[in-house]
MIPAZA-410772 format. One line per 8 residues: number of its first residue (from 1); their letters; for each residue y, x, z of N, C-alpha, C, CB. Coordinates in steps of 0.02 Angstrom, whole numbers, plus 50000, padded with zeros to 5 digits. Each point is the difference from the previous one (the first is absolute). Last residue first. Glycine has a CB too. Layout:
<pts>
NUM	a	Y/X/Z/Y/X/Z/Y/X/Z/Y/X/Z; ...
</pts>
This chain:
<pts>
45	xxxxxxxx	53546/49474/52447/50000/50061/49989/50046/50048/49966/49911/49954/50014; 50086/49822/49959/49983/49987/50062/49973/50049/50038/49991/49906/49963; 50030/50010/49781/50079/50027/50032/49984/50019/50093/50093/49895/49897; 49732/50018/49949/50048/49957/50038/50047/50015/50030/49933/49957/50007; 49937/50194/49868/50022/49955/49948/50044/49953/50028/49900/50012/49938; 49999/50126/50220/50051/50029/49963/50010/49961/49942/49977/50107/50043; 49847/49823/50099/50075/50006/50042/50055/50051/49941/49928/50004/50157; 49852/49989/49758/50025/49920/50006/50057/49990/50025/49904/49966/50016
37	xxxxxxxx	49997/50261/49981/50008/49978/49931/50053/49929/49995/49868/50055/49975; 50008/50013/50235/50065/50037/49983/50034/49976/49921/49947/50111/50078; 49846/49820/49997/50050/49960/50044/50059/50030/49982/49930/49971/50098; 49846/50058/49823/50043/49969/49955/50078/50001/50041/49889/49919/49939; 49898/50148/50155/50004/50043/49959/50067/49982/49962/49872/50021/50001; 50042/49832/50177/50038/50058/50012/50029/50048/49932/49926/49992/50113; 50037/49765/49848/49959/50041/50010/50041/50061/50024/49918/49945/49922; 50141/49808/50081/50008/50046/49953/49957/50048/50039/50119/49971/49939
29	xxxxxxxx	49834/49780/50124/50066/50062/50021/49977/50048/49948/50023/49996/50145; 49956/49753/49802/49962/50040/50055/50054/50046/49988/49861/49981/50005; 50108/49744/49934/50024/50072/50019/49978/50049/50014/50047/49958/50020; 49880/49778/49887/50042/50009/50046/50002/50091/49989/49972/49872/50087; 49848/50028/49767/50056/49949/50024/50023/50066/50059/49943/49837/49981; 49872/50217/49879/50043/50009/49961/50062/49978/50027/49923/49997/49917; 49862/49946/50132/50022/50050/50028/50048/50014/49981/49922/50026/50021; 50002/49781/49893/50034/49996/50077/50004/50063/50023/49954/49894/50034
21	xxxxxxxx	49985/50104/49732/50075/49967/50029/50036/49982/50074/49965/49956/49900; 49783/50125/50033/50055/50035/49991/50063/50001/49997/49932/50016/49975; 49907/49813/50062/49985/50067/50048/50059/50045/49997/49873/50002/49976; 50099/49830/49871/50038/49977/50023/49998/50046/50081/49991/49880/49908; 49986/50210/49840/49968/49962/50059/50024/49972/50047/49944/50054/49982; 50170/49981/49763/49977/50026/50060/49960/49976/50044/50078/50036/49985; 49997/49864/49809/49945/50036/49982/49970/50063/50070/50056/49975/49855; 50147/49876/50137/49964/49978/49971/49924/50032/50014/50104/49969/49929
13	xxxxxxxx	50122/50119/50083/49960/49982/50063/49946/49967/50007/50085/50003/50030; 50138/50083/49826/49915/50019/49973/49948/49995/50079/50048/50113/49878; 50187/49957/50187/49978/49953/49940/49940/50012/49986/50095/49993/49952; 50000/50098/50241/50055/49973/49977/49979/49948/49949/50065/50104/50025; 49828/50078/50130/49999/49932/50024/50037/49955/49976/49975/50041/50081; 49964/50198/49887/49982/49972/49986/49969/49937/50004/50025/50088/49989; 50083/50102/50186/50002/49985/49921/49966/49941/49981/50003/50114/49977; 50094/49909/50280/49951/50009/49954/50005/49995/49929/49956/49969/50086
5	xxxxx	50245/50096/50115/49952/49933/49974/49936/50046/49969/50109/49892/49958; 50013/50221/50243/49997/50011/49946/49969/49917/49964/49988/50152/50033; 50170/50002/50172/49956/49959/49988/50002/49992/49917/50011/49946/50125; 50067/50242/50067/50017/49973/49931/49922/49945/50005/50084/50130/49919; 49995/49985/50318/49971/49993/49946/50010/49958/49944/49947/50036/50069
</pts>
């Protein structure tokens, strides 16, 4: 399955709480309902 990064982690980080920034770290899997669209956009289907 495809992986995705979290949004809201690129700029204006000073006003965001440390816990929120920590939770936005790393990657997660694309949800099943979006998997077909993501695969089509990546020319995998």
